[in-house]
N, C-alpha and C positions, 0 to 999 in steps of 0.2 A: 470379563475379569479384567481388573486393572493391575498395573504394575507400579512399583515404587521406584522413583529415580532419586538418587541422593547426589547433591552437588556441593562443592565447596565454594563458599561465597564470603567475602569479607563482611564484617559486621555493619559497616556503613552502607554498603550496597544492599545488604539484606533489609536494613531499616528503610532505605529508600524504596525498595521493592514492596515491602509491606505497606508503606504509606500510599504508594501508587495504586496497589490492588484495592486497598480499603477505600480510597477516593472514588474508585469505579464500582464499589459495592461488590467486589469479587474476592474470592480466596486467592492466595498466591498461586495455587495450582491452576485455577481457572484463568487467571491473568496471564500466566506463561503459556497455557494452551491456546489462548486467543492469539498470541503472537505467532505461535507455530502454525496455526490455521491461516492467519493473514499472510504469512510468508509464502504459502503455497500458491497464493493468487498474485504475487508480485512478479514483475518482469525483471530480468537481469539487467545489469548495467550495459551489457553488450546490446541487448534488445532495445533499450532506451536510446543508446547512441545511434543505432541503425535507424530508429524512428526519426530522430532529430536530423540525421543526414538525409533521409528520404524527404522529410519536410522541406529542408533547404533546397533540394533538387526540384521539388514540386514548385516551390515559390519562385525559384530562378526561371523555371519554364512557364510561369504564369498560370499554373494550375492551383488556384486558390479562389476563395469566395469571400467577399467583404460582407460582413453582417452588421446589422444595426441593432439598436436597443430594443426594437419591437420584434426582432426575428427570434424564432425558437430554434434552439440547437438541434432538437429532434427532427426538425424539417430539413436540416442541412446535412447532418451526419447520418450515414447508413446505420440501421439497426443491426445489432449483433445477434438478434434472436431469430 
């Protein structure tokens, strides 16, 4: 069963939303749901900042790999699966 959500949105923003959804071949509902789904997979600003700080510490300590144009990223980074 689906529920209905009603929001208040200014006419200009609604027009832009309709245009974006249509350009993606989606309904407005599907377009918004896609963003909700994508947000679940995003990291927070705090997590990103910590990753950057850790990268800076790793670089300063010499823990990095120089890669060339013929190197494959899959051979260097560990798999998350």
